[in-house]
A tleap script that builds the chain and sets N, CA, C and O, in Angstrom:
source leaprc.protein.ff14SB
mol = sequence {
  NMET GLN THR CYS ASN ILE LYS GLU GLU VAL
  ARG SER LEU LEU GLU ASP LEU PRO GLU ASP
  ALA THR TRP ASP ASP LEU MET TYR LYS ILE
  TYR VAL ARG GLN ALA VAL GLU ALA GLY LEU
  GLU ASP SER LYS ALA GLY ARG THR ILE ASP
  VAL LYS GLU VAL ARG SER ARG PHE GLY PHE
  PRO CLYS
}
set mol.1.N position { 111.623 105.968 99.981 }
set mol.1.CA position { 110.690 106.906 99.387 }
set mol.1.C position { 110.125 107.788 100.501 }
set mol.1.O position { 109.153 107.411 101.155 }
set mol.2.N position { 110.714 108.933 100.715 }
set mol.2.CA position { 110.260 109.838 101.757 }
set mol.2.C position { 109.103 110.665 101.225 }
set mol.2.O position { 109.184 111.253 100.146 }
set mol.3.N position { 108.036 110.699 101.991 }
set mol.3.CA position { 106.886 111.470 101.557 }
set mol.3.C position { 107.138 112.949 101.783 }
set mol.3.O position { 107.930 113.331 102.644 }
set mol.4.N position { 106.467 113.768 101.011 }
set mol.4.CA position { 106.633 115.216 101.133 }
set mol.4.C position { 106.048 115.731 102.436 }
set mol.4.O position { 106.623 116.615 103.072 }
set mol.5.N position { 104.917 115.188 102.833 }
set mol.5.CA position { 104.255 115.669 104.030 }
set mol.5.C position { 103.740 114.477 104.827 }
set mol.5.O position { 102.652 113.963 104.573 }
set mol.6.N position { 104.545 114.051 105.796 }
set mol.6.CA position { 104.216 112.863 106.571 }
set mol.6.C position { 102.894 113.022 107.323 }
set mol.6.O position { 102.166 112.048 107.512 }
set mol.7.N position { 102.587 114.234 107.748 }
set mol.7.CA position { 101.322 114.455 108.457 }
set mol.7.C position { 100.127 114.140 107.563 }
set mol.7.O position { 99.148 113.547 108.016 }
set mol.8.N position { 100.206 114.529 106.313 }
set mol.8.CA position { 99.107 114.239 105.386 }
set mol.8.C position { 98.991 112.740 105.140 }
set mol.8.O position { 97.887 112.207 105.033 }
set mol.9.N position { 100.121 112.072 105.052 }
set mol.9.CA position { 100.107 110.620 104.858 }
set mol.9.C position { 99.477 109.922 106.052 }
set mol.9.O position { 98.701 108.981 105.883 }
set mol.10.N position { 99.802 110.374 107.256 }
set mol.10.CA position { 99.223 109.792 108.471 }
set mol.10.C position { 97.723 110.052 108.519 }
set mol.10.O position { 96.948 109.169 108.887 }
set mol.11.N position { 97.322 111.242 108.155 }
set mol.11.CA position { 95.881 111.542 108.125 }
set mol.11.C position { 95.145 110.601 107.174 }
set mol.11.O position { 94.046 110.134 107.472 }
set mol.12.N position { 95.759 110.334 106.039 }
set mol.12.CA position { 95.159 109.436 105.063 }
set mol.12.C position { 95.028 108.023 105.638 }
set mol.12.O position { 93.999 107.369 105.463 }
set mol.13.N position { 96.064 107.562 106.317 }
set mol.13.CA position { 96.001 106.243 106.950 }
set mol.13.C position { 94.887 106.195 108.001 }
set mol.13.O position { 94.147 105.215 108.090 }
set mol.14.N position { 94.782 107.251 108.784 }
set mol.14.CA position { 93.747 107.302 109.831 }
set mol.14.C position { 92.347 107.297 109.244 }
set mol.14.O position { 91.452 106.638 109.773 }
set mol.15.N position { 92.155 108.022 108.163 }
set mol.15.CA position { 90.834 108.088 107.542 }
set mol.15.C position { 90.381 106.731 107.024 }
set mol.15.O position { 89.184 106.448 106.982 }
set mol.16.N position { 91.342 105.886 106.627 }
set mol.16.CA position { 91.014 104.561 106.104 }
set mol.16.C position { 90.659 103.556 107.190 }
set mol.16.O position { 90.091 102.504 106.893 }
set mol.17.N position { 90.982 103.860 108.438 }
set mol.17.CA position { 90.690 102.930 109.525 }
set mol.17.C position { 89.214 102.985 109.910 }
set mol.17.O position { 88.595 104.048 109.862 }
set mol.18.N position { 88.652 101.837 110.291 }
set mol.18.CA position { 87.271 101.855 110.775 }
set mol.18.C position { 87.188 102.542 112.138 }
set mol.18.O position { 88.201 102.702 112.819 }
set mol.19.N position { 86.000 102.942 112.527 }
set mol.19.CA position { 85.807 103.643 113.789 }
set mol.19.C position { 86.238 102.813 114.997 }
set mol.19.O position { 86.660 103.373 116.009 }
set mol.20.N position { 86.138 101.498 114.903 }
set mol.20.CA position { 86.484 100.639 116.038 }
set mol.20.C position { 87.921 100.115 115.964 }
set mol.20.O position { 88.244 99.104 116.587 }
set mol.21.N position { 88.776 100.792 115.210 }
set mol.21.CA position { 90.164 100.367 115.050 }
set mol.21.C position { 90.907 100.458 116.384 }
set mol.21.O position { 90.601 101.284 117.244 }
set mol.22.N position { 91.885 99.581 116.514 }
set mol.22.CA position { 92.714 99.565 117.720 }
set mol.22.C position { 94.067 100.204 117.418 }
set mol.22.O position { 94.387 100.500 116.267 }
set mol.23.N position { 94.855 100.412 118.474 }
set mol.23.CA position { 96.216 100.907 118.287 }
set mol.23.C position { 97.006 99.924 117.433 }
set mol.23.O position { 97.818 100.323 116.599 }
set mol.24.N position { 96.758 98.626 117.653 }
set mol.24.CA position { 97.450 97.613 116.861 }
set mol.24.C position { 97.113 97.737 115.375 }
set mol.24.O position { 97.981 97.549 114.523 }
set mol.25.N position { 95.858 98.054 115.064 }
set mol.25.CA position { 95.458 98.246 113.673 }
set mol.25.C position { 96.243 99.403 113.048 }
set mol.25.O position { 96.738 99.300 111.926 }
set mol.26.N position { 96.346 100.482 113.782 }
set mol.26.CA position { 97.083 101.644 113.286 }
set mol.26.C position { 98.563 101.320 113.107 }
set mol.26.O position { 99.159 101.665 112.087 }
set mol.27.N position { 99.147 100.666 114.088 }
set mol.27.CA position { 100.563 100.328 113.996 }
set mol.27.C position { 100.827 99.381 112.829 }
set mol.27.O position { 101.860 99.485 112.167 }
set mol.28.N position { 99.899 98.457 112.572 }
set mol.28.CA position { 100.055 97.536 111.457 }
set mol.28.C position { 100.032 98.290 110.128 }
set mol.28.O position { 100.850 98.020 109.248 }
set mol.29.N position { 99.102 99.231 109.977 }
set mol.29.CA position { 99.025 100.011 108.733 }
set mol.29.C position { 100.315 100.806 108.515 }
set mol.29.O position { 100.821 100.887 107.396 }
set mol.30.N position { 100.833 101.385 109.584 }
set mol.30.CA position { 102.076 102.148 109.478 }
set mol.30.C position { 103.221 101.221 109.102 }
set mol.30.O position { 104.033 101.552 108.238 }
set mol.31.N position { 103.292 100.057 109.748 }
set mol.31.CA position { 104.353 99.100 109.457 }
set mol.31.C position { 104.300 98.649 107.999 }
set mol.31.O position { 105.327 98.622 107.321 }
set mol.32.N position { 103.120 98.298 107.519 }
set mol.32.CA position { 102.984 97.830 106.137 }
set mol.32.C position { 103.382 98.937 105.171 }
set mol.32.O position { 104.089 98.687 104.195 }
set mol.33.N position { 102.936 100.144 105.436 }
set mol.33.CA position { 103.270 101.279 104.560 }
set mol.33.C position { 104.781 101.481 104.490 }
set mol.33.O position { 105.346 101.679 103.415 }
set mol.34.N position { 105.424 101.427 105.655 }
set mol.34.CA position { 106.868 101.615 105.708 }
set mol.34.C position { 107.581 100.475 104.997 }
set mol.34.O position { 108.547 100.710 104.271 }
set mol.35.N position { 107.122 99.250 105.192 }
set mol.35.CA position { 107.758 98.095 104.553 }
set mol.35.C position { 107.641 98.165 103.032 }
set mol.35.O position { 108.597 97.853 102.323 }
set mol.36.N position { 106.491 98.567 102.534 }
set mol.36.CA position { 106.299 98.692 101.091 }
set mol.36.C position { 107.210 99.779 100.529 }
set mol.36.O position { 107.852 99.585 99.496 }
set mol.37.N position { 107.264 100.912 101.204 }
set mol.37.CA position { 108.124 101.999 100.726 }
set mol.37.C position { 109.589 101.582 100.742 }
set mol.37.O position { 110.330 101.910 99.815 }
set mol.38.N position { 110.019 100.866 101.776 }
set mol.38.CA position { 111.403 100.399 101.849 }
set mol.38.C position { 111.684 99.413 100.717 }
set mol.38.O position { 112.754 99.451 100.110 }
set mol.39.N position { 110.732 98.538 100.437 }
set mol.39.CA position { 110.904 97.583 99.339 }
set mol.39.C position { 111.013 98.262 97.994 }
set mol.39.O position { 111.821 97.867 97.154 }
set mol.40.N position { 110.206 99.278 97.787 }
set mol.40.CA position { 110.265 100.021 96.532 }
set mol.40.C position { 111.612 100.727 96.381 }
set mol.40.O position { 112.175 100.770 95.287 }
set mol.41.N position { 112.119 101.272 97.470 }
set mol.41.CA position { 113.437 101.924 97.433 }
set mol.41.C position { 114.530 100.907 97.126 }
set mol.41.O position { 115.433 101.178 96.335 }
set mol.42.N position { 114.446 99.741 97.750 }
set mol.42.CA position { 115.427 98.692 97.468 }
set mol.42.C position { 115.384 98.297 96.002 }
set mol.42.O position { 116.426 98.114 95.371 }
set mol.43.N position { 114.190 98.165 95.466 }
set mol.43.CA position { 114.037 97.788 94.062 }
set mol.43.C position { 114.642 98.841 93.142 }
set mol.43.O position { 115.359 98.512 92.197 }
set mol.44.N position { 114.352 100.095 93.422 }
set mol.44.CA position { 114.900 101.177 92.599 }
set mol.44.C position { 116.421 101.220 92.659 }
set mol.44.O position { 117.082 101.559 91.678 }
set mol.45.N position { 116.973 100.868 93.833 }
set mol.45.CA position { 118.427 100.916 94.020 }
set mol.45.C position { 119.103 99.629 93.553 }
set mol.45.O position { 120.324 99.500 93.648 }
set mol.46.N position { 118.319 98.681 93.050 }
set mol.46.CA position { 118.902 97.452 92.544 }
set mol.46.C position { 119.267 96.449 93.624 }
set mol.46.O position { 120.017 95.508 93.368 }
set mol.47.N position { 118.747 96.639 94.822 }
set mol.47.CA position { 119.038 95.720 95.920 }
set mol.47.C position { 117.988 94.614 95.977 }
set mol.47.O position { 117.248 94.486 96.952 }
set mol.48.N position { 117.942 93.825 94.915 }
set mol.48.CA position { 116.992 92.721 94.843 }
set mol.48.C position { 117.729 91.453 94.422 }
set mol.48.O position { 118.844 91.499 93.902 }
set mol.49.N position { 117.077 90.328 94.661 }
set mol.49.CA position { 117.627 89.026 94.268 }
set mol.49.C position { 116.565 88.325 93.438 }
set mol.49.O position { 115.386 88.322 93.794 }
set mol.50.N position { 116.988 87.733 92.335 }
set mol.50.CA position { 116.079 87.008 91.465 }
set mol.50.C position { 115.448 85.844 92.231 }
set mol.50.O position { 116.109 85.211 93.055 }
set mol.51.N position { 114.189 85.566 91.966 }
set mol.51.CA position { 113.479 84.501 92.671 }
set mol.51.C position { 114.164 83.151 92.490 }
set mol.51.O position { 114.126 82.319 93.396 }
set mol.52.N position { 114.782 82.921 91.350 }
set mol.52.CA position { 115.510 81.668 91.125 }
set mol.52.C position { 116.675 81.535 92.106 }
set mol.52.O position { 116.942 80.448 92.619 }
set mol.53.N position { 117.357 82.635 92.358 }
set mol.53.CA position { 118.468 82.634 93.312 }
set mol.53.C position { 117.959 82.372 94.730 }
set mol.53.O position { 118.577 81.607 95.470 }
set mol.54.N position { 116.873 82.978 95.109 }
set mol.54.CA position { 116.294 82.761 96.445 }
set mol.54.C position { 115.912 81.299 96.613 }
set mol.54.O position { 116.228 80.683 97.631 }
set mol.55.N position { 115.228 80.742 95.614 }
set mol.55.CA position { 114.836 79.325 95.679 }
set mol.55.C position { 116.063 78.428 95.812 }
set mol.55.O position { 116.048 77.458 96.570 }
set mol.56.N position { 117.111 78.748 95.085 }
set mol.56.CA position { 118.340 77.961 95.139 }
set mol.56.C position { 118.982 78.048 96.521 }
set mol.56.O position { 119.387 77.029 97.079 }
set mol.57.N position { 119.078 79.238 97.069 }
set mol.57.CA position { 119.698 79.443 98.372 }
set mol.57.C position { 118.976 78.688 99.483 }
set mol.57.O position { 119.613 78.138 100.381 }
set mol.58.N position { 117.654 78.664 99.420 }
set mol.58.CA position { 116.865 78.054 100.481 }
set mol.58.C position { 116.404 76.631 100.156 }
set mol.58.O position { 115.670 76.022 100.934 }
set mol.59.N position { 116.831 76.109 99.023 }
set mol.59.CA position { 116.522 74.743 98.670 }
set mol.59.C position { 115.072 74.499 98.284 }
set mol.59.O position { 114.576 73.379 98.410 }
set mol.60.N position { 114.392 75.533 97.816 }
set mol.60.CA position { 113.009 75.386 97.362 }
set mol.60.C position { 112.980 74.848 95.936 }
set mol.60.O position { 113.903 75.097 95.160 }
set mol.61.N position { 111.932 74.117 95.589 }
set mol.61.CA position { 111.839 73.626 94.206 }
set mol.61.C position { 111.682 74.782 93.227 }
set mol.61.O position { 111.158 75.842 93.567 }
set mol.62.N position { 112.145 74.551 92.014 }
set mol.62.CA position { 112.070 75.587 90.988 }
set mol.62.C position { 110.741 75.596 90.384 }
set mol.62.O position { 110.473 76.401 89.492 }
savepdb mol mol.pdb
quit
């Protein structure tokens, strides 16, 4: 999911940070945003696995 204006998206992320935010805080917000967008794209493209299949593959209880 590519945003129309990445600069505006970054500004929005910055505005949400507290005044005492660190570089790590900013990098974490960017990472989470990117991970969520990538997950949404995967979901739209059908690149998902049913939770039952994941549990089976890793031997987790149903």
